N, C-alpha and C positions, 0 to 999 in steps of 0.2 A: 504494500500500500504506500502511495506517495507520501502521505502525511507522516507515516511511521519512519520512512527513510529520512525525511526532513528533520524529524526529532533526533534521530541518531547523529545526523550531521551537526546539529546544535550542540549535542553533548560533547562531541569531539572538539569543537571549537571552544567550548566553555572552559576546558581544562586549563587553558593558558591565561584565563582571566583571574585577576586578584580578587574581585568581588562580583557576585551575581546575586540577583534577588532570590529569596527563599522560594517564592512561588514558582519561579522558572526552574529551579533545581528540582523541586518535587515533580514538576511535569516531565522533565527530561528523564527522571528516574523511573517513569512508568514504562513498562515493556509488555505490550499486549501479545507478544509471540513467545513468552517464556513457557517453559515446560512445566505444566501443572503437576506432573508426577513427582517432581523434585520437592514439592511442598508436602507430600504425604497426606493428601487431602481425603476427607471422607465427605462425599457429596450429599449424603442424606441430611436434610435440614434437621436442626435440633432446637428445642425450647427449654429454657432454664428459668425458674422462678425463684425470687428471693424477696426479702424485705429491705426497705431503705434503713439506713442506720438511725440511731436515736436522734431526735430533733435537737438541734443546737441553736441557741439564740445569741446573736452578736449584734448589739445595737438594734437597728431597724431590720436586720436580716434574720431570716429563718433558714437554716441550712440542714441538709441531710447527707451524711457520708455515704459513699457508694458501698454496696455489699462486696464480699470477697470475689464474686464472679466478675466484677468490674474493677478489681484492684489495679492500680496504676494504668488506668485507661484514660484516653482523651475523649472528651464529650464535646463535639465540635458544632452541632446544630440542634436546634429545638423547633419542633413543629407541634402546634396546638390543634387538637381535633376533639371538640366536645370537652369532656371532663378528663381526657387523657393527654399526656405529653408523650411525644415520640422524639427520640434522641438518636442522632447519628453518632456512632462511636467507632473506635478502632477495634472493637471486639464484636461488633454486630449491630443489629437494629434493636433499640431499647424502647420499651413501653413502660410508662409510669402512670399508674392509676391508683389514687390514694397513696397508701404506703407500700403497695405491691409493685415490684419491678419484674418485668419479663424480658428476657434476652432471646432474640431470634437470630439463629446462625444458620448459614448454609454449609459451612465446612468445619466440622467439629475439631479436627486435629491441627488446625492452623492457628497460630498464636494471635495473628492480627488479621481481622476481617474488616476492611474499611468500608463504612457506609456513609455516603455523602449525597448532597443535592436532594434532600427530602422535599417532596412535593405532594400535597394532598390531592387525592382523586376522589370521585364519588364513593367508591367502594374499596379504596386502598391507598397505598402510598407508593409513589415512584421514587426509586433511588438509583444511585450509581454505586456499583459494587466492585471492589478490588481486594486482592490478597497481598500481604506483605511477605517478602522473603527475609530470611535470616540475615542476609547481607545488605538489607536496606532498600532494595528495589521493590517495585510493586508490579503485580500482574493484574491488569484491568480486565474484568470479566464481562462488563457491558451494562446495559440498562435493564433494570428489573422492576417489576411491580409486585408488591406484597399485598395480598388480599387480607384485609384486617378481619373479615368475618370468618373466612375459611382457614386463615393462617397458612396460606400457601404462597409460594414464590412462582413467578413466571418471567422468563427472559423475553424482553420485547424488542431488543435491538442492540447495536454496538454502543460502545462507550461515548458519552457526551460530556463536554466540559460544563455545561449549564442547561437547566431545563425549567419549564413552568407549565402549568395547566391553565387553559383558557378556552371557554366555550366548546367543551367537548373534545379538545385536542391537546396532546402533549407536545409542546414545542421544545426543541432541542437545538443546541448550537455547538459547532466546532468551527471549522473554517467558514461554514455557511449556516443558514438557519433552515430547519426542516420542521414538519409537524407530523405526528403519528395519530392515526385514527383507530381508537379501540374497537369501533364497530366493524372494522375490516382487518382484524387480527393484527392491529398496530402497524398497518402498512404506512410507510413514510412517503411524503411528497415534499419536494423542494419549495421553500418560501423565498429565501434570499440566497443568491450565489456566494456572496462574500460578507463575512463578519470580521471586523477589526483588520481590514485590509487583507483578509485571507490568511493571516499569520498570528492568531491569538495564542498566548501562553497561559492565560487564566481569564475566566469569564464568570460573571454573575448575572442571572436572569430573573426578572420578576414580572408577574402579570399585575398591572396596575390600571384600574379603571378601563377595562376592556381593551388594553393595549399591551404589547410586549416591550419591555425595556431591558437593555443590555449594557453592562459596563465591564471593563477589564483592562488587560494589558496585552501587548503583542511583542514580538521579537523577530529579528531577521539577522542573517549572517552576511557580512561584506568582507572586504579585504583587511579590515581592521579587527574584526571579531564579531561578537554577538552584540547587537544593539537592541535596546528595548524602547518601547514607546507606549503611550496611553491610547486606549481605543476611543476615548470620549464616551458619550452617551448615545446609544442607538435607540430610537423610538419607532416601533412598527405598529401600524394599524391594520389588523386583519380585515376590518370592514372596508376600508378604502384601498387596501393592498399598497400602502404607501409607507416609505421609510424616511426618517429624518435623523441626521447626525448633529448632535450638539458638541461643541468644543469650547476651548477657552475664548474663542472669538464671540461666543454667545454668553459670556459671563461665568462659565464653569471655572471653578477654582484651579482645577488641574485636570488634564486628560486621563490620568491614571486614577482608578477608583477601586475601593474595596467592596462596597456594598451599595445597594440602592433599595429604597423602600418608599411607600406612599399609601394614600387612601383614595377615596373617590374625589377626583378633581372637581366634579360638579358640586361637591359639598365643601370645597375650600381646603382640602387637606394638603394638596401639593405633592411634589415628588422630591425626595431628599437623596443626596449622594454623599457618601463619606469617602475621603481620599486617604491613601495609605502613607503619604508623606507627612512627616512631623510638622506641626504648626500650620497645616493646611486646613482651613475651616470647612464645615459642611456646606455643600451647595444646595440651594433650594430653587425649584421652578414653581412659581405660584400658578394657580389655575388661570388659564388664558394668557399667561405671559410668554414672551418670546425670548427674554433674557433671564439667566440665572442670577441669583443674589447669594451673598455670603451670610451665614449665621455666625457672626463673630462671637468668639468665646466657646464655641461648641467643641473645638479641638478635633480629635480624630478617633477612629475606632474601627475594628475589623468586622463588626456586625451591629445592626441596629433594628429598632422597632419603633413604629409611630403610634402615639397615643393622643387622640384628640388634637390639640394644637401644639404638641411638642414631640421631639424625637429623642430617643434614648439609645445610647451607644455603649457597646462593650469595649471599654478602653484597653489599650495595650500596656497600661501601667498599674501596678499594684497600689500605688499611692492614691489613685483616683479610678477605681475599678469600673464604675458606671458614670457616664456623663449624660446630662440632659440639657436641652436648650429649647426655648420656645420660638415660634415663628417671628416674634418681635426682635429676636437676635440679641436681646440684652438680659434675658433671664436664665442664662446658662449657669450650671453649677455641677459639681461632682459630688457623688455620694462618698461617705466615709470608707476608708480602707477596711477590707474584711480581715485580712491577716497580713503579716509583714511582706510576704512575697507571693500572695495569692492573686491571680489575674482572672478576669472574666472572659470566657470564650464565646458565649452566645447569649442572646436575650430574646424573649418572646412574651407577649401579653396574653393573659387568660383572665378576662374581666379586669378588676383592679390590681391583680397580682402580676408583677413583672418577674417572670421566672428567668433564671440564669444558671449557667454551668461555670464551674471554676476549675482551675488546676494550680497546684503549688508544688514546688520542689521541697521535699522535707528530708531530713537526715535522721536515720534510725541506726544506732550502734555503728556509727561511722560510715554507713552506706546511704546513698541518696535514692529516693524513689519519688514517684509522682502521686500526689493525693488529689483526688477529684471529688467534687461535691456538687449537689444540686440545691438550689436555694431560690428564695423569692423575697420580694419586698413589696409592701402595699403602696400603691400610687393613688393619691387623692385626685379628685377631678380638677382641682385648681392647679396641680402640678403640670 
């Protein structure tokens, strides 16, 4: 496959560089042609149940330690469906309902089963699934749908960098944008030939107000080495079959972005973009506006959620784990630290509760390990 050859070329070129973004390194480490037999896999899906750890209260936070089956795990995404939380982890797909935690795995004998890009479907959850090798590389397995009623997995296509559900279709992006029809056995059809100049290295997609929105970063190789660039914000309307690209020329703070979120544009929520560069503020596109504005004081974050007239960010700093700012751009504030080196990975709203996942490096008897917790804080309407 041409894109796989291109990725391997990037990996060779990147060896000579002094620094390269972590996102690009992770992508280049993915190998879709690796021999699965070397992983000693057991393909029969498995289900494990456990109870969350005892409730811990730290200031305004309520936290729950992970049970042993998720010891030293990374909890990277949160998806809210009704009264349940679904979490993408490096050990499988996690469901939390009340104090009960259920871990769904496809390959029992593999230490790391990476579940990413969680998207809610009418009767299930779409994910991207990959397995981790002992030497650090990953084997991308493809796009899967987990039926939450039957608790069954179904492979629906090849791996995608980003995906979103809109009006009965599963949209997916790599070098271009496609959509899959569940009524036709997930058959794919092209939507846009090129995304991020046809050379994305990381992408994030969201369905906002009946449109598809994409942000990310791209890379290419020239005689100097590997060069990276920001993709800007791509806005696609399925109704009109029209695409529009926003860049810094349209007021965007930076063309590189971490996450994008929003609500109903017709109800005044707007679209927010958080950028991965330090000291770059959140960008906001107001309903009906053609230019983006900056939310000064928002800072940055790798994941965010919108609540009424404010945006909440999972910060990359333990000193200010969660940041919130209103659309007036002057009410920004950071929540109190959780622990000395505990950072927040993901955030999601369930009513007035802002759920989040954390990770911290802890030392036990001279050895370091990762401690993960699930927590929430209550958000008042005025916040």
